[in-house]
C-alpha positions in Angstrom: 113.7 40.2 37.3 117.0 38.6 37.5 119.0 35.2 37.5 122.6 34.3 37.1 124.1 30.9 36.3 127.9 30.4 37.1 130.4 27.8 36.5 133.9 27.0 37.0 136.7 25.5 34.7 140.0 24.9 33.7 142.3 25.2 30.8 141.5 22.0 29.5 137.6 22.6 30.1 137.1 26.2 30.4 134.1 27.9 32.2 133.5 29.8 29.0 132.1 26.4 27.7 129.0 27.9 29.3 128.4 30.1 26.2 128.3 27.1 24.0 125.8 25.3 26.2 123.5 28.4 26.5 123.9 29.1 22.6 124.7 32.8 23.7 128.1 34.5 23.1 129.9 35.7 26.2 131.2 38.7 24.2 127.7 40.0 23.2 124.8 41.6 25.2 121.4 40.0 23.4 117.9 40.9 23.6 114.8 38.7 22.9 111.2 39.7 23.0 108.8 37.7 25.0 105.0 38.2 25.5 105.2 40.3 28.5 108.4 42.1 27.9 112.2 41.8 26.8 114.8 39.4 28.0 118.3 40.4 28.1 121.2 37.8 28.1 124.7 39.1 29.2 128.0 37.8 30.9 129.1 39.7 33.8 132.1 37.6 33.8 133.6 35.3 31.4 137.1 33.4 31.7 138.6 30.1 31.7 138.2 29.7 35.6 134.8 31.4 36.1 132.0 32.2 33.8 128.6 33.8 34.8 125.7 34.3 32.5 122.9 36.5 33.5 119.4 36.9 32.6 117.4 40.1 33.0 113.6 40.0 32.3 112.2 43.4 32.0 108.3 43.1 32.5 105.8 45.5 30.7 103.0 45.6 33.1 100.6 46.9 30.7 101.1 44.1 28.4 101.0 41.7 31.5 97.3 42.9 32.0 96.3 42.8 28.6 97.6 39.2 27.8 97.3 37.7 31.3 94.6 36.2 33.2 94.5 39.0 35.8 90.9 39.8 35.4 87.6 38.1 36.0 87.0 34.5 37.2 90.3 32.9 38.3 92.3 35.9 38.6 95.6 35.7 40.6 95.0 37.5 44.1 98.0 39.7 43.0 96.1 41.2 40.1 92.8 41.3 41.7 94.3 43.8 44.4 96.7 45.7 41.9 96.8 45.0 38.3 99.6 47.4 37.4 101.6 47.6 40.8 102.7 44.2 41.8 105.8 41.9 42.4 105.9 40.6 38.8 108.7 42.9 37.3 111.2 41.9 40.4 110.5 38.4 41.7 111.3 35.2 40.0 108.0 33.4 39.0 106.3 31.7 36.2 107.2 34.6 33.9 110.9 33.8 34.4 110.2 30.1 33.7 108.6 30.9 30.4 111.6 33.3 29.7 113.9 30.7 30.3 112.0 28.5 27.8 112.1 31.1 25.4 115.6 32.1 25.6 117.3 28.9 26.4 115.1 26.4 24.7 118.2 24.6 23.0 120.1 24.4 26.3 116.9 23.0 27.8 116.8 20.1 25.3 120.4 19.3 26.1 121.5 20.3 22.3 124.9 21.5 21.4 125.7 20.9 17.9 128.9 23.2 17.9 130.5 20.8 20.6 129.2 17.4 20.3 128.8 15.7 23.8 129.3 18.9 25.7 125.6 19.1 26.9 125.8 15.4 28.3 128.8 16.3 30.6 127.6 17.4 34.1 129.8 20.6 35.6 129.7 22.6 38.7 126.8 25.0 38.6 125.9 27.9 40.7 122.6 29.6 40.2 121.6 32.9 42.1 117.9 34.2 42.6 117.8 37.4 44.3 114.1 37.4 44.8 111.8 34.4 44.8 108.3 34.3 46.2 107.8 31.3 48.4 104.3 31.2 49.4 103.2 28.5 51.5 99.5 28.7 51.6 99.1 26.2 54.4 102.0 24.0 52.6 104.9 25.3 54.4 106.7 28.0 52.6 109.6 30.2 52.8 113.3 28.8 53.1 112.0 25.4 54.1 109.9 24.9 51.0 113.0 26.1 48.8 115.0 23.1 50.6 112.2 20.6 50.1 112.1 21.3 46.5 115.8 21.4 45.4 117.7 19.5 48.1 116.2 16.1 47.0 117.5 16.8 43.4 121.2 17.0 44.6 121.4 21.0 45.4 123.1 22.7 48.1 120.6 25.3 49.1 121.2 28.7 50.6 117.8 30.4 51.1 117.4 33.6 53.3 114.0 35.1 53.9 114.0 38.7 52.8 112.5 40.9 55.7 109.6 43.2 54.8 111.9 46.3 55.9 115.5 46.1 57.0 115.0 49.3 59.2 112.0 47.7 61.1 112.7 44.2 61.8 110.1 43.8 64.1 107.9 43.9 60.9 108.9 40.6 60.3 109.9 38.6 57.2 108.3 38.8 53.6 107.1 36.0 51.3 110.3 36.4 49.2 113.5 34.6 49.6 116.9 35.3 48.3 118.1 32.0 46.9 121.4 30.5 45.9 121.8 26.9 44.6 124.9 25.1 44.0 126.0 21.5 42.8 129.2 20.1 41.9 128.1 18.0 39.2 124.9 18.5 37.2 123.8 18.8 33.5 122.7 22.4 32.5 119.8 20.9 30.7 118.5 19.3 33.9 119.0 22.3 36.1 116.9 24.6 33.6 114.3 21.9 33.4 114.1 21.9 37.4 114.0 25.7 37.5 111.1 25.7 34.6 108.9 23.6 36.8 110.2 24.6 40.3 109.7 28.5 40.0 106.1 28.3 39.6 105.6 26.0 42.2 107.4 28.2 44.8 105.1 31.1 43.5 101.9 29.0 43.9 100.3 31.1 40.9 100.8 31.2 37.2 100.4 34.3 35.0 98.2 32.4 32.5 95.5 30.0 32.3 96.4 26.4 33.0 95.1 24.2 30.1 95.3 20.7 29.9 98.5 20.6 27.7 100.3 22.0 30.9 100.2 18.1 31.9 102.5 17.4 29.2 104.7 20.2 29.7 105.2 19.3 33.6 105.9 15.6 32.4 108.4 16.5 29.7 110.3 18.9 31.9 110.0 16.4 34.9 111.3 13.6 33.0 113.9 11.7 34.7 113.5 13.5 38.2 109.9 14.3 39.2 108.8 10.8 39.3 110.8 9.8 42.3 110.9 13.4 43.9 109.6 12.9 47.5 107.5 16.3 46.9 105.9 15.1 43.4 102.4 15.6 44.9 102.9 19.0 46.1 104.9 20.1 42.9 102.2 18.7 40.7 99.4 20.2 42.8 101.1 23.8 42.6 102.5 23.8 39.1 98.9 23.0 37.9 97.2 25.8 40.1 95.5 23.2 42.0 93.3 21.8 39.3 92.1 18.6 40.6 91.5 16.9 37.3 94.8 18.0 35.9 96.6 17.0 38.9 95.1 13.5 39.2 96.1 12.8 35.4 99.7 13.9 36.2 100.0 11.9 39.4 98.7 8.8 37.5 101.1 9.2 34.6 104.0 9.9 36.8 103.3 6.8 38.9 103.2 4.8 35.6 106.5 6.4 34.5 108.1 5.7 37.9 107.0 2.0 37.7 108.1 1.5 34.0 111.5 3.1 34.9 111.9 0.7 37.8 111.0 -2.2 35.6 113.0 -1.0 32.9 110.4 -1.2 30.5 108.5 1.4 28.3 105.2 3.0 29.4 103.4 1.5 26.7 104.5 -2.1 27.7 102.9 -1.9 31.0 100.0 0.4 30.5 98.2 -2.1 28.0 95.3 -3.4 29.8 92.8 -1.5 27.8 92.8 -2.9 24.4 92.0 -1.0 21.2 90.8 -4.1 19.4 87.7 -5.9 20.0 89.1 -9.4 19.5 86.7 -10.3 16.6 89.4 -11.2 14.0 91.4 -14.6 14.4 94.6 -14.0 16.2 93.9 -10.5 17.3 94.4 -9.2 20.7 91.3 -10.0 22.7 90.2 -7.7 25.2 91.2 -8.4 29.0 89.1 -11.4 30.2 87.6 -12.1 26.5 88.3 -15.4 24.9 88.6 -16.0 21.0 85.1 -16.3 19.4 83.7 -19.8 18.8 81.2 -20.5 16.1 77.6 -20.0 17.1 75.3 -22.8 17.4 71.7 -22.9 17.4 70.1 -24.7 20.2 68.1 -27.8 19.4 64.5 -28.0 20.8 64.7 -29.4 24.2 68.4 -29.1 24.3 70.4 -27.7 27.5 70.6 -23.9 27.6 73.7 -22.1 26.1 76.4 -21.6 28.3 77.2 -18.2 29.7 80.5 -16.3 28.2 83.7 -17.8 30.0 84.2 -14.3 31.5 81.0 -14.6 33.5 81.9 -18.4 34.3 85.0 -17.3 35.8 83.8 -14.6 37.8 81.0 -17.2 39.2 84.0 -19.5 40.2 85.8 -16.8 41.7 82.8 -15.7 43.8 82.1 -19.2 44.8 85.7 -19.6 46.1 85.5 -16.3 48.0 82.2 -17.5 49.8 83.8 -20.8 50.6 86.6 -19.1 52.6 84.2 -16.6 54.3 86.3 -13.5 52.9 84.5 -10.1 53.3 87.7 -7.8 52.4 89.1 -8.7 48.9 91.8 -7.4 47.0 91.4 -7.6 43.1 95.0 -7.6 42.0 95.3 -6.8 38.4 91.7 -5.4 38.4 91.9 -4.3 34.6 88.4 -2.3 33.9 86.7 -3.7 37.1 84.2 -6.3 35.9 85.3 -8.6 38.8 84.9 -5.5 41.2 81.5 -4.7 39.9 80.4 -8.5 40.6 82.2 -8.3 44.1 80.0 -4.9 45.2 76.9 -7.0 44.4 77.7 -9.4 47.0 76.4 -7.8 50.4 79.1 -10.2 52.2 82.0 -8.1 50.7 82.4 -5.2 52.9 85.8 -3.8 51.3 87.3 -4.3 47.7 90.8 -2.8 46.7 91.3 -2.9 43.1 95.0 -2.6 42.1 96.4 -2.1 38.6 99.6 -0.8 36.9 97.7 0.7 34.1 96.3 4.1 34.8 93.9 3.8 31.5 92.4 0.6 33.2 91.8 2.2 36.7 90.3 5.2 34.7 88.2 2.7 32.5 87.2 1.0 35.8 86.0 4.0 37.4 83.8 5.0 34.5 82.1 1.5 34.4 81.6 1.2 38.2 80.2 5.0 38.1 82.3 5.5 41.2 81.4 9.4 41.2 77.8 8.8 41.0 77.8 5.7 43.5 75.9 6.4 46.8 78.5 7.3 49.5 78.0 4.2 51.6 78.3 2.0 48.5 81.4 4.1 47.5 83.1 3.7 50.6 83.4 -0.2 50.2 85.6 0.2 47.0 89.0 2.0 46.6 91.3 1.9 43.2 94.9 2.5 43.3 97.8 2.2 41.2 100.4 -0.5 42.0 102.8 -3.1 40.6 102.5 -6.9 41.8 105.9 -7.6 41.4 106.6 -4.9 44.3 105.7 -5.5 47.9 103.0 -3.0 49.0 101.9 -2.3 52.5 98.4 -1.4 51.0 97.9 -5.1 50.3 98.2 -6.5 53.6 95.3 -7.3 56.2 92.8 -8.7 53.4 90.8 -11.8 53.9 91.5 -12.9 50.0 93.3 -11.9 47.1 92.4 -12.4 43.5 94.7 -12.8 40.4 92.2 -12.9 37.8 93.9 -13.9 34.4 97.2 -12.1 35.5 100.0 -14.3 35.9 100.1 -14.8 32.3 100.8 -11.4 31.5 104.2 -11.5 33.4 107.6 -12.7 32.1 108.3 -16.0 33.8 111.5 -14.3 35.6 109.1 -11.8 37.3 106.8 -14.5 38.6 109.0 -15.1 41.7 108.7 -11.3 42.7 105.0 -11.4 42.3 104.6 -14.8 44.6 106.5 -13.3 47.2 105.0 -9.6 47.2 101.3 -11.6 47.2 101.8 -14.5 49.1 104.9 -13.9 51.3 104.6 -10.3 52.2 100.9 -9.4 52.0 99.6 -12.7 53.0 96.0 -13.0 53.0 94.2 -15.8 54.3 93.2 -17.0 50.8 94.4 -16.4 47.2 92.5 -17.2 44.2 94.6 -17.4 40.8 92.7 -18.2 37.3 94.7 -18.5 34.0 94.2 -20.0 30.6 94.8 -23.7 30.1 96.9 -23.9 26.9 95.7 -27.4 26.0 92.3 -26.1 25.4 93.5 -23.5 22.8 93.1 -26.3 20.1 89.2 -26.0 20.6 89.2 -22.2 19.5 88.4 -22.2 16.0 89.3 -18.5 15.4 92.5 -18.6 17.4 95.5 -19.9 14.9 97.8 -22.9 15.8 100.3 -21.9 18.1 99.0 -18.5 19.2 98.1 -17.6 22.7 94.9 -16.1 23.6 95.9 -12.5 24.1 98.6 -10.7 22.3 100.1 -9.5 25.8 100.4 -13.2 27.2 103.9 -14.1 28.0 102.9 -17.8 28.3 100.0 -20.1 28.7 100.4 -23.3 30.7 98.9 -26.9 30.5 97.2 -28.4 33.2 100.3 -30.1 34.5 102.5 -27.1 34.4 99.8 -25.1 36.6 99.5 -27.7 39.0 103.3 -27.9 39.2 103.5 -24.2 39.9 100.7 -23.8 42.4 102.1 -26.7 44.6 105.5 -25.4 44.6 104.2 -21.9 45.6 102.0 -23.2 48.2 104.8 -25.2 50.0 107.2 -22.1 49.7 104.9 -19.8 51.4 102.8 -22.3 53.9 99.6 -22.5 52.2 97.3 -25.6 50.9 96.2 -25.5 47.3 93.3 -27.1 45.3 93.0 -26.9 41.5 89.4 -26.6 40.0 88.3 -26.4 36.4 86.4 -23.5 35.1 84.1 -23.6 32.1 83.0 -26.8 30.4 85.4 -29.4 30.7 86.7 -31.5 27.4 87.4 -35.1 28.1 90.6 -34.6 26.1 92.0 -31.2 26.8 90.3 -30.1 30.0 88.7 -26.8 30.9 89.3 -23.5 28.9 90.4 -21.9 32.7 92.2 -23.4 35.5 91.8 -22.1 38.9 93.9 -22.5 42.1 92.7 -21.7 45.6 95.1 -21.3 48.2 94.4 -21.1 51.6 96.8 -20.3 54.6 98.3 -24.0 56.0 101.3 -24.2 58.1 102.8 -21.0 59.0 106.2 -20.4 57.8 108.5 -17.4 57.9 108.3 -16.1 54.2 111.6 -15.2 52.6 112.3 -13.5 49.3 113.3 -15.6 46.6 117.2 -16.0 45.8 119.2 -16.7 42.9 118.6 -20.1 42.1 115.4 -20.6 43.7 112.8 -22.9 41.7 110.7 -20.9 39.6 107.5 -21.6 37.2 107.9 -24.6 34.7 109.1 -23.5 31.4 105.9 -22.4 29.3 107.7 -22.6 26.0 105.9 -25.8 25.1 102.5 -24.0 25.4 103.6 -21.3 22.8 104.3 -18.6 25.2 107.6 -17.2 26.8 110.8 -18.9 26.2 112.5 -17.3 29.5 114.7 -19.9 31.1 113.4 -21.9 34.2 115.8 -21.6 37.1 116.0 -17.7 36.6 114.7 -15.5 39.3 113.9 -12.0 39.6 114.8 -9.6 42.5 111.9 -8.7 44.7 111.4 -4.7 44.5 109.1 -2.8 47.0 107.1 0.3 46.4 107.8 3.3 48.8 104.6 2.1 50.7 106.2 -1.3 51.2 109.3 -0.3 53.1 113.0 -1.1 52.4 113.9 -3.1 49.3 114.3 -6.9 49.9 
């Protein structure tokens, strides 16, 4: 099993810098033990203008059988037919990927202590792999698969199918491909990480059991390139040996990483819809949809029955609004752990529910709470959970009778609100939109909430009634809706209700346009103890891949 890496250079930046990057001296032949044989590193050529490093992996077939998974359940077809005579010593596969990580560990991390900064510099690279298995398994193998995997990463690909026998061309081509990859500017660390992931993907089979920690390995090696790769689903599925549960977990985390990178935020900032706290302490981060606890009061004889929890009153108000507009197909945007979806599914008039949330953890919790896996097929066909960011236009949101933003807008920074407004009311444009948000004036009635604090640690702002009305009326005018504002919960004569609801309905049709710099935005919520983002600032509208061209 053989691979070579070549680079070119000049007198100022000699090609022999490759030795510093690989941490292997060009004047030596070095040998390294692996669990399945020995790896040899040597330099066929080392000069200022051209330097080539070669990795030769000498496989021990007996060690491969003893330590591999070739026997019993889950064994690779290659081993099932011939445990000791197979292509593993000759064709680049997961064995070579593991050898890369063993021999070039520091190079893959982008570490070069001897020459600080050298590992960060892109340089021209050419990688040759004489024999690579490119198994299609119904997914289009051969040279075409090599191109699909490497060209989106900026590589020029030369891939030629190897014939079964050159003397008998009528026998056709084998499953092996001769591959040469070249790129004018690429970091060596990135190239090695890509090979580490894509060699097993091309082979379609691993020589070891794929455990849950392989998801972490995939995401670590794919950082910075896999989330945006057009074939990320194929790569994830084949790298994880088509283990469905692991593939789903990896895809959710990749989508979350992609959204976080697009918004220039950390993953933890947007995957926070599931709180680890219970909200029982004053000032704690209360679970999504929960409110700070009020002191319990004993009901006097003959007194009115105790009010249900505010979260329940909120869902009741939303369901009433949906019935009012006759909605049958509803999108729950920012669905969290699925409380509202559960209530929607109990209404026989609701024929379809789409739950959207940016948090993979929240969607997993929603699936568990709704018991989707145990739900009858007919009932399960009514609901679908998808991951997405509401500051992006998304074709999946179009065509619904109504969309619900239940306690969602206050979790966005004010400059991002115009993007959400356009994505929901401008691009998706359902017939009705229901929005609920806390009434900041009512916060003084929560005895467990310290003065000046918002109800949830992730709230970027909380509006009073005037601010919410001003925002709702401006958005309605902008996108051709009418709007009515309604109270939710017991209405205090001084500070109003704890929650405020806006029901938007399509009014005079207008041609929606994306917000531009200088467009009016939401009232400054600083007075309500929330975000202090400056009014008059807008955010560019982004799109998911499903949503088409960026606006």
